[in-house]
SELUMMAR-898056 format. One record per residue (C-alpha): residue in three letters; y, x, z. Coordinates in nm, 2 decimals. Layout:
BEGIN
   residu       yy       xx       zz
      ALA        Y        X        Z
...
//
This chain:
BEGIN
   residu       yy       xx       zz
      MET    -0.06    -1.96     2.36
      ILE    -0.38    -2.00     2.15
      ASP    -0.68    -1.99     2.38
      ALA    -0.91    -1.69     2.29
      PRO    -1.25    -1.76     2.15
      TRP    -1.42    -1.68     2.48
      SER    -1.18    -1.85     2.73
      LYS    -1.41    -2.15     2.79
      VAL    -1.73    -1.97     2.82
      THR    -1.69    -1.67     3.05
      PRO    -1.75    -1.72     3.42
      GLU    -1.47    -1.84     3.65
      VAL    -1.54    -1.54     3.87
      TRP    -1.43    -1.29     3.60
      GLY    -1.06    -1.20     3.58
      ARG    -0.84    -1.25     3.27
      LYS    -0.54    -1.04     3.16
      LYS    -0.35    -1.01     2.86
      LEU    -0.47    -0.70     2.65
      LYS    -0.13    -0.54     2.66
      TYR    -0.13    -0.54     3.04
      VAL    -0.46    -0.35     3.05
      ALA    -0.43    -0.11     2.76
      GLY    -0.16     0.10     2.53
      PHE    -0.15     0.11     2.17
      VAL    -0.10     0.39     1.94
      GLY    -0.03     0.37     1.57
      GLY    -0.07     0.59     1.28
      GLY     0.09     0.76     0.98
      THR     0.05     0.97     0.68
      PRO     0.16     1.32     0.62
      ASP     0.34     1.40     0.30
      LYS     0.05     1.43     0.05
      SER     0.26     1.66    -0.18
      LYS     0.24     1.94     0.09
      PRO    -0.09     2.11     0.09
      GLU    -0.01     2.28     0.41
      PHE    -0.04     1.94     0.59
      TRP    -0.40     1.89     0.47
      ASP    -0.75     2.02     0.53
      GLY    -0.68     2.15     0.88
      ASP    -0.91     2.09     1.17
      ILE    -0.78     1.75     1.31
      PRO    -0.98     1.44     1.18
      TRP    -0.74     1.20     1.03
      VAL    -0.92     0.85     1.06
      SER    -0.86     0.58     0.80
      PRO    -1.05     0.25     0.73
      LYS    -1.30     0.42     0.50
      ASP    -1.44     0.62     0.82
      MET    -1.50     0.31     1.02
      LYS    -1.85     0.27     0.90
      THR    -2.02     0.31     1.26
      ASN    -1.93     0.21     1.61
      GLN    -1.85     0.56     1.72
      VAL    -1.62     0.83     1.53
      PHE    -1.72     1.19     1.56
      ASP    -1.54     1.31     1.24
      SER    -1.36     1.19     0.92
      GLU    -1.34     1.24     0.56
      ASP    -1.00     1.36     0.56
      HIS    -0.84     1.62     0.78
      ILE    -0.48     1.73     0.86
      THR    -0.32     2.03     1.01
      LEU    -0.09     2.06     1.32
      GLU     0.20     2.09     1.11
      GLY     0.09     1.77     0.91
      LEU     0.05     1.59     1.24
      GLN     0.40     1.69     1.37
      SER     0.59     1.61     1.04
      SER     0.45     1.25     1.02
      ALA     0.43     0.93     1.22
      THR     0.08     0.97     1.31
      ASN    -0.04     1.06     1.65
      LEU    -0.31     1.25     1.84
      VAL    -0.56     1.03     2.00
      GLU    -0.77     1.16     2.28
      PRO    -1.14     1.07     2.31
      GLY    -1.23     0.73     2.45
      ALA    -0.99     0.49     2.25
      ALA    -1.11     0.18     2.07
      LEU    -0.98     0.25     1.69
      ILE    -0.94    -0.06     1.49
      VAL    -0.85    -0.13     1.14
      VAL    -0.52    -0.33     1.13
      ARG    -0.45    -0.35     0.76
      SER    -0.72    -0.34     0.47
      GLY    -0.90    -0.57     0.25
      ILE    -1.20    -0.56     0.48
      LEU    -1.01    -0.79     0.72
      ARG    -1.11    -1.07     0.48
      HIS    -1.44    -1.07     0.65
      SER    -1.47    -0.83     0.95
      ILE    -1.27    -0.62     1.20
      PRO    -1.41    -0.26     1.20
      VAL    -1.38    -0.11     1.57
      ALA    -1.53     0.20     1.68
      VAL    -1.48     0.45     1.99
      ASN    -1.38     0.80     1.89
      ARG    -1.57     1.05     2.06
      VAL    -1.34     1.35     1.95
      ARG    -0.96     1.37     1.93
      VAL    -0.84     1.22     1.62
      ALA    -0.51     1.13     1.44
      LEU    -0.50     0.79     1.25
      ASN    -0.35     0.67     0.92
      GLN    -0.10     0.38     0.90
      ASP    -0.37     0.12     0.86
      MET    -0.53     0.20     1.20
      ARG    -0.44     0.13     1.57
      ALA    -0.58     0.28     1.88
      ILE    -0.63     0.09     2.19
      LEU    -0.61     0.28     2.50
      PRO    -0.77     0.10     2.80
      ASP    -0.67     0.14     3.17
      ASP    -0.93     0.20     3.45
      SER    -1.00    -0.17     3.47
      LEU    -1.14    -0.20     3.13
      ASP    -1.43     0.00     2.97
      VAL    -1.35     0.11     2.61
      VAL    -1.70     0.02     2.49
      PHE    -1.69    -0.33     2.66
      LEU    -1.38    -0.39     2.48
      ALA    -1.54    -0.27     2.15
      TYR    -1.82    -0.51     2.19
      LEU    -1.61    -0.78     2.29
      ILE    -1.42    -0.74     1.94
      MET    -1.75    -0.70     1.77
      GLY    -1.89    -1.03     1.90
      PHE    -1.60    -1.26     1.81
      GLN    -1.47    -1.09     1.48
      THR    -1.46    -1.42     1.27
      GLN    -1.25    -1.60     1.53
      LEU    -1.02    -1.30     1.61
      LEU    -0.97    -1.26     1.24
      SER    -0.81    -1.63     1.22
      GLN    -0.62    -1.57     1.55
      TRP    -0.48    -1.23     1.50
      SER    -0.37    -1.28     1.13
      LYS    -0.03    -1.41     1.05
      GLU    -0.05    -1.75     0.86
      GLY     0.07    -1.72     0.50
      ALA     0.05    -1.34     0.50
      THR    -0.02    -1.19     0.14
      VAL    -0.18    -0.88     0.28
      GLU    -0.48    -0.87     0.51
      SER    -0.35    -0.74     0.83
      ILE    -0.38    -0.79     1.20
      GLU    -0.05    -0.88     1.40
      TYR     0.00    -0.65     1.69
      ASP     0.18    -0.93     1.91
      LEU    -0.11    -1.16     1.85
      MET    -0.36    -0.91     1.94
      ALA    -0.17    -0.78     2.22
      SER    -0.12    -1.12     2.39
      THR    -0.47    -1.22     2.36
      GLU    -0.63    -1.28     2.73
      ILE    -0.94    -1.09     2.75
      PRO    -1.22    -1.12     3.01
      LEU    -1.22    -0.86     3.29
      PRO    -1.55    -0.85     3.50
      THR    -1.58    -0.58     3.74
      LEU    -1.65    -0.23     3.60
      ASP    -2.01    -0.25     3.72
      THR    -2.06    -0.58     3.53
      GLN    -1.91    -0.44     3.23
      LYS    -2.14    -0.11     3.24
      GLY    -2.44    -0.33     3.29
      ILE    -2.35    -0.53     2.98
      ILE    -2.29    -0.21     2.79
      ALA    -2.63    -0.08     2.89
      PHE    -2.79    -0.39     2.80
      LEU    -2.62    -0.41     2.45
      ASP    -2.68    -0.05     2.39
      ARG    -3.06    -0.08     2.43
      GLU    -3.09    -0.42     2.24
      THR    -2.85    -0.35     1.96
      ALA    -3.01    -0.02     1.89
      GLU    -3.36    -0.20     1.84
      ILE    -3.17    -0.46     1.58
      ASP    -2.99    -0.18     1.42
      ALA    -3.33     0.02     1.37
      LEU    -3.48    -0.28     1.19
      ILE    -3.15    -0.31     0.98
      VAL    -3.17     0.07     0.87
      ALA    -3.53     0.03     0.77
      LYS    -3.46    -0.29     0.56
      GLN    -3.15    -0.10     0.41
      ARG    -3.38     0.19     0.31
      LEU    -3.62    -0.06     0.15
      LEU    -3.34    -0.19    -0.07
      GLU    -3.26     0.17    -0.17
      LEU    -3.63     0.22    -0.26
      LEU    -3.63    -0.10    -0.45
      ALA    -3.33     0.01    -0.66
      GLU    -3.48     0.33    -0.74
      LYS    -3.80     0.14    -0.85
      ARG    -3.61    -0.08    -1.06
      ARG    -3.43     0.22    -1.23
      ALA    -3.75     0.40    -1.29
      ILE    -3.91     0.08    -1.45
      VAL    -3.63     0.03    -1.70
      ALA    -3.58     0.39    -1.77
      GLU    -3.95     0.45    -1.82
      ALA    -3.98     0.14    -2.05
      VAL    -3.69     0.21    -2.27
      MET    -3.74     0.57    -2.32
      ARG    -4.11     0.60    -2.33
      GLY    -4.24     0.26    -2.40
      LEU    -4.53     0.08    -2.24
      ASN    -4.83     0.25    -2.33
      PRO    -4.87     0.54    -2.11
      ALA    -5.16     0.68    -2.35
      VAL    -4.94     0.67    -2.68
      ARG    -4.91     0.99    -2.86
      MET    -4.57     1.14    -2.80
      ARG    -4.37     1.38    -3.03
      PRO    -4.05     1.56    -2.98
      SER    -3.73     1.35    -3.02
      GLY    -3.50     1.64    -3.15
      ILE    -3.24     1.55    -2.88
      ASP    -3.23     1.78    -2.59
      TRP    -3.12     1.52    -2.33
      LEU    -3.40     1.27    -2.46
      GLY    -3.72     1.49    -2.46
      ASP    -4.03     1.33    -2.61
      ILE    -4.06     0.99    -2.75
      PRO    -4.36     0.78    -2.88
      ALA    -4.47     0.91    -3.20
      HIS    -4.41     0.60    -3.40
      TRP    -4.05     0.55    -3.28
      GLU    -3.75     0.64    -3.49
      MET    -3.45     0.83    -3.39
      LYS    -3.14     0.67    -3.53
      ARG    -2.75     0.74    -3.50
      SER    -2.56     0.48    -3.31
      LYS    -2.35     0.41    -3.62
      TRP    -2.66     0.27    -3.80
      LEU    -2.73     0.04    -3.52
      PHE    -2.38    -0.08    -3.44
      LEU    -2.08    -0.17    -3.65
      GLU    -1.75    -0.17    -3.45
      ARG    -1.54    -0.48    -3.49
      ASP    -1.16    -0.50    -3.42
      ASP    -1.07    -0.87    -3.48
      ARG    -0.75    -0.96    -3.27
      SER    -0.62    -1.28    -3.15
      THR    -0.31    -1.43    -3.32
      ASP    -0.22    -1.71    -3.07
      GLY    -0.43    -1.62    -2.74
      SER    -0.58    -1.97    -2.73
      GLU    -0.95    -1.82    -2.69
      VAL    -1.11    -1.78    -2.34
      LEU    -1.03    -1.45    -2.16
      LEU    -1.37    -1.29    -2.05
      SER    -1.39    -1.04    -1.79
      LEU    -1.66    -0.76    -1.77
      ARG    -1.85    -0.75    -1.44
      MET    -2.14    -0.49    -1.35
      GLU    -2.39    -0.76    -1.23
      ARG    -2.27    -1.06    -1.41
      GLY    -2.18    -0.93    -1.74
      LEU    -1.90    -1.11    -1.94
      VAL    -1.77    -1.40    -1.74
      PRO    -1.45    -1.63    -1.80
      HIS    -1.16    -1.43    -1.63
      ASN    -1.06    -1.74    -1.44
      ASP    -1.40    -1.77    -1.28
      VAL    -1.35    -1.43    -1.11
      SER    -0.97    -1.39    -1.07
      GLU    -0.69    -1.59    -0.91
      LYS    -0.44    -1.45    -1.15
      HIS    -0.45    -1.68    -1.45
      THR    -0.30    -1.57    -1.78
      ARG    -0.10    -1.74    -2.03
      PRO    -0.20    -1.76    -2.41
      GLU     0.11    -1.58    -2.52
      GLU    -0.01    -1.28    -2.29
      LEU    -0.34    -1.27    -2.48
      ILE    -0.21    -1.23    -2.83
      GLY    -0.35    -0.91    -2.97
      TYR    -0.66    -0.91    -2.75
      LYS    -0.98    -0.83    -2.92
      LYS    -1.21    -1.12    -3.02
      THR    -1.56    -1.10    -2.93
      SER    -1.85    -1.34    -3.04
      VAL    -2.20    -1.44    -2.91
      GLY    -2.44    -1.15    -2.94
      GLN    -2.18    -0.87    -2.97
      LEU    -2.20    -0.56    -2.76
      VAL    -1.88    -0.51    -2.53
      VAL    -1.82    -0.16    -2.37
      ASN    -1.56    -0.08    -2.14
      ARG    -1.47     0.25    -2.26
      MET    -1.34     0.38    -1.93
      ARG    -1.63     0.30    -1.74
      ALA    -1.91     0.31    -1.99
      ALA    -2.05     0.62    -1.78
      THR    -2.11     0.36    -1.49
      GLY    -2.30     0.11    -1.73
      LEU    -2.00    -0.15    -1.76
      ILE    -2.15    -0.28    -2.07
      ALA    -2.27    -0.62    -2.16
      ILE    -2.37    -0.87    -2.45
      THR    -2.15    -1.14    -2.51
      THR    -2.28    -1.48    -2.42
      GLN    -1.98    -1.70    -2.53
      ASP    -1.70    -1.65    -2.77
      GLY    -1.37    -1.53    -2.63
      LEU    -1.13    -1.24    -2.59
      VAL    -1.15    -0.89    -2.40
      SER    -0.91    -0.62    -2.33
      PRO    -0.77    -0.44    -2.62
      ASP    -0.89    -0.12    -2.44
      TYR    -1.25    -0.23    -2.48
      ALA    -1.48    -0.14    -2.78
      VAL    -1.67    -0.45    -2.96
      PHE    -1.97    -0.37    -3.16
      ARG    -2.18    -0.60    -3.38
      PRO    -2.55    -0.50    -3.35
      SER    -2.75    -0.44    -3.67
      PRO    -2.99    -0.74    -3.73
      ASP    -3.28    -0.48    -3.72
      ILE    -3.24    -0.41    -3.34
      LEU    -3.25    -0.62    -3.01
      ALA    -2.92    -0.56    -2.84
      ASP    -3.06    -0.63    -2.51
      TYR    -3.29    -0.34    -2.53
      TYR    -3.01    -0.10    -2.58
      VAL    -2.80    -0.25    -2.30
      HIS    -3.08    -0.17    -2.06
      MET    -3.09     0.17    -2.22
      PHE    -2.72     0.22    -2.19
      LYS    -2.73     0.13    -1.79
      THR    -3.00     0.41    -1.71
      PRO    -2.87     0.71    -1.53
      LEU    -2.97     0.93    -1.83
      LEU    -2.74     0.75    -2.07
      GLN    -2.46     0.71    -1.81
      ALA    -2.46     1.09    -1.78
      VAL    -2.46     1.14    -2.17
      PHE    -2.17     0.88    -2.20
      ARG    -1.98     1.09    -1.93
      SER    -2.03     1.41    -2.09
      GLU    -1.92     1.25    -2.42
      SER    -1.60     1.09    -2.27
      THR    -1.27     1.26    -2.32
      GLY    -0.91     1.21    -2.24
      LEU    -0.66     1.31    -1.98
      GLY    -0.80     1.43    -1.64
      THR    -1.12     1.54    -1.52
      GLY    -1.41     1.40    -1.30
      SER    -1.34     1.08    -1.11
      GLN    -0.94     1.15    -1.16
      GLY    -0.76     1.08    -1.48
      PHE    -0.84     0.86    -1.79
      LEU    -1.17     0.96    -1.96
      ARG    -1.29     0.73    -2.22
      LEU    -1.60     0.69    -2.43
      TYR    -1.41     0.68    -2.78
      SER    -1.60     0.49    -3.04
      GLU    -1.64     0.79    -3.27
      ASN    -1.81     0.97    -2.98
      PHE    -2.05     0.66    -2.91
      LEU    -2.12     0.61    -3.28
      ALA    -2.22     0.98    -3.33
      LEU    -2.50     0.97    -3.06
      TRP    -2.87     0.96    -3.14
      PHE    -3.08     0.68    -2.98
      PRO    -3.47     0.60    -2.98
      CYS    -3.54     0.30    -3.20
      PRO    -3.88     0.13    -3.14
      PRO    -4.01    -0.14    -3.40
      LEU    -3.82    -0.45    -3.33
      ALA    -4.13    -0.65    -3.20
      GLU    -4.18    -0.36    -2.94
      GLN    -3.84    -0.38    -2.85
      HIS    -3.87    -0.76    -2.76
      GLU    -4.19    -0.66    -2.59
      ILE    -4.01    -0.42    -2.36
      VAL    -3.74    -0.66    -2.28
      ARG    -3.98    -0.92    -2.17
      TYR    -4.15    -0.67    -1.95
      ILE    -3.84    -0.54    -1.79
      SER    -3.74    -0.90    -1.74
      THR    -4.07    -0.99    -1.57
      GLU    -4.09    -0.67    -1.34
      THR    -3.73    -0.65    -1.23
      ALA    -3.75    -1.03    -1.16
      LYS    -4.02    -0.94    -0.89
      ILE    -3.80    -0.66    -0.75
      ASP    -3.50    -0.88    -0.73
      ARG    -3.68    -1.16    -0.55
      LEU    -3.79    -0.89    -0.28
      ARG    -3.46    -0.75    -0.28
      ALA    -3.30    -1.11    -0.21
      ALA    -3.56    -1.16     0.07
      THR    -3.46    -0.84     0.22
      GLU    -3.10    -0.90     0.20
      HIS    -3.13    -1.24     0.37
      SER    -3.34    -1.07     0.65
      ILE    -3.05    -0.82     0.71
      SER    -2.79    -1.10     0.71
      LEU    -3.01    -1.29     0.98
      LEU    -3.04    -0.96     1.20
      LYS    -2.67    -0.93     1.17
      GLU    -2.62    -1.27     1.28
      ARG    -2.85    -1.23     1.57
      ARG    -2.68    -0.91     1.66
      GLY    -2.35    -1.09     1.67
      ALA    -2.48    -1.37     1.87
      LEU    -2.64    -1.14     2.12
      ILE    -2.31    -0.93     2.18
      ALA    -2.10    -1.25     2.21
      ALA    -2.34    -1.41     2.45
      ALA    -2.36    -1.07     2.67
      VAL    -1.98    -1.00     2.68
      THR    -1.91    -1.36     2.80
      GLY    -2.16    -1.38     3.07
      GLN    -2.41    -1.61     2.90
      ILE    -2.70    -1.37     2.96
      ASP    -2.80    -1.29     3.32
      ILE    -2.77    -0.89     3.32
      PRO    -2.80    -0.69     3.62
      GLU    -2.50    -0.48     3.71
      ALA    -2.52    -0.11     3.65
      ALA    -2.65     0.07     3.95
//
């Protein structure tokens, strides 16, 4: 038997028992999604996407009593430790939360039901404090799907101090982690404000220019409004020429389009490597060309090619006119306003987030865009680069601070639940 991560640090006076001897376990399931009478009922149906906090009061999806009775899911009374047992999130963390209402679970969840000797919140804190170690111990070696093995989890020996000691630890951690969580929330709010400011800087620069006193005139386009009087309006087809050059042997480098990094070699971001014969017929793209993911143009998945290579045949590739600066237009195309325009111009099967809507080239090339003088485009791009770099540095520092707070939180929990901190018993 593998020693639990806390086995060598907990006080000798504390008892220990395998988890399966002090708790029961309940799994989940999914009612038939083709039967509407099973869904949108009054019973919260908890899945990994609902495990964002330490307590569960509701869920995104709900099922009916009929749906509950027709499937493998079970009703879990309040006061269980809900844990994700299968999900990609298990690569780095084990979400655990205590349900405060009666819930049902999907098949990627499991409920742990402690007996009277184990406080459910103490158990939840124990798992939170040792997530990294437990992920290693509870995962099946060689498994291709991120999952927690029931037998490994159930056979783990857990520390079992007296209930008064457990409650004292819980009270201490509730108080201390609340302070840390408040700091994290404040810093996360700062990240949101920085993102809003970044978007506003870019949108104002590419749509209105850098001179707040410049004379404005109507653009003639409803969604755009006024533009600087000396700017022109040009149709996209005058700014971009579509290219459809195809690979004949697949020998070129396959590029993948990423939101933050732009076009990068596929092998740098994916473990699934491709063979040259699989890339025959893929589109060629050259340095300086504009690449648009037609299905995700409305989310800003657009970039300038920085190295020659191949992209998906479903992407659109354009050669910018020598009279424009492509980077200026990429900044424009990533603004919320242009994303909304691209969304309204996308067509295909399905609606909303469902289906397969694409921004087809004829629709993109028919759009009108503002066109400042080329020198001003360069000036705008330089300004955006300078100002967003300041924001990005502050964002990086804030993200680092959040990481340190989370590390401090985890270390505090781990120390408390293993008796490394002198905490009075609950009165």
